[in-house]
N, C-alpha and C positions, 0 to 999 in steps of 0.2 A: 504494500500500500504506500503510495506516494506520501511524502512528508509535507504537511501544510506549513508554509512559511509566511511569516508576517514581517512587517517593518521591524518589529521588536526582536525577532530571533534570526533575521536573515544573516547578519554577520556571524553569529555562532554556528548556524547550520551550514551555511553555504561557504562563506569566505574562509572559515577556520576548518573546513573538512580536510581530512587526510586522504580522501579518495575523490575521484571526479564526481562532480554534481551536475546533473541535467536539470536546469531551472526552467520550468514551464510557466511563462507569464500568460495568463488566461483569464476568461470571465464566464460566468454561468451562461449568459445569453449568446455566447459566441458558438455558432454551428461548427466551424472548422476547428475550434478548440476541443469540442466533444469528439471530433474525428480522430484527434491526435491522442486522446486518453488511452484507447486500447493498444496503440503502438508503444506508448510508454510502459503500460502495464506488462506487456510482453517482454520488453527489454529488461524491466526490473526482475522478472522471473528468470530470464536467461542469464543475466549478469550477477544476480544475487548480491552479495555484500561487496562487490568490486566497485559498484557505482551507488549513488543515491539519487533518487528522483525527488525533486522539490517542486511544489506548485504554489505560485503567487497569484492570488485573485486580485487583479488590477483595480477592481472596483472598491475593494476593501483596503488594500495596502498599496499605496502609489509611490512611496518614497524611492524605492530601488527601481522601479519601472521608469520614473522620471530621471533618476541619476544615470541609468544606462540608455536613456533615449529610446525607450520602447514606445513606438508610435502605432504599431500594428500587432494584433494578437491573431493567433498564437505566435509568440516569439520564444524560441528556446535558446538559452545561453548554456554553454558547457564551461564550467568553471573548474579549475584545478589550481591548488595552491593559492587560492584567493585571486586568481586572475582569469579573465575571460579568455578562453582559448578558441572557442568557436561560437558562431551565431547562426541561427536558421529562422528566417522569418516565413510564416506561413507553414502549412502542413507539407511534409516531404515524406517520401517512401521510407519505410523502416531502415532500408539499407543505408540511406544517407546518415541517419543518426548513429548506426552501428559503426560505419566507417570512421566517423568522427571520434567516437569513443574508443574504438580499437587502437586508433593512432596515439591515444593518450595513455593506454594501459601498458 
């Protein structure tokens, strides 16, 4: 199950993580965001504890969405060592996310 991340725990969960974090900036009303969720769930099952899936609801928590210039959702950031390593705007095939993660593991 993806970790719900808020403005209050973003730094602790995402930036201070020892493993790569896939951060999904999304909103409940966003159809493409809902299309992305099963892809991320599959990846979480496949990679287990090698990665963390984090979800930021941009309607509720806007600080980091604004800081990282998130203008469209879904936007996925892949963060490792506190730094953004990859960015994907919009829904992409699962292979796109897997290739980006595999390059960081």
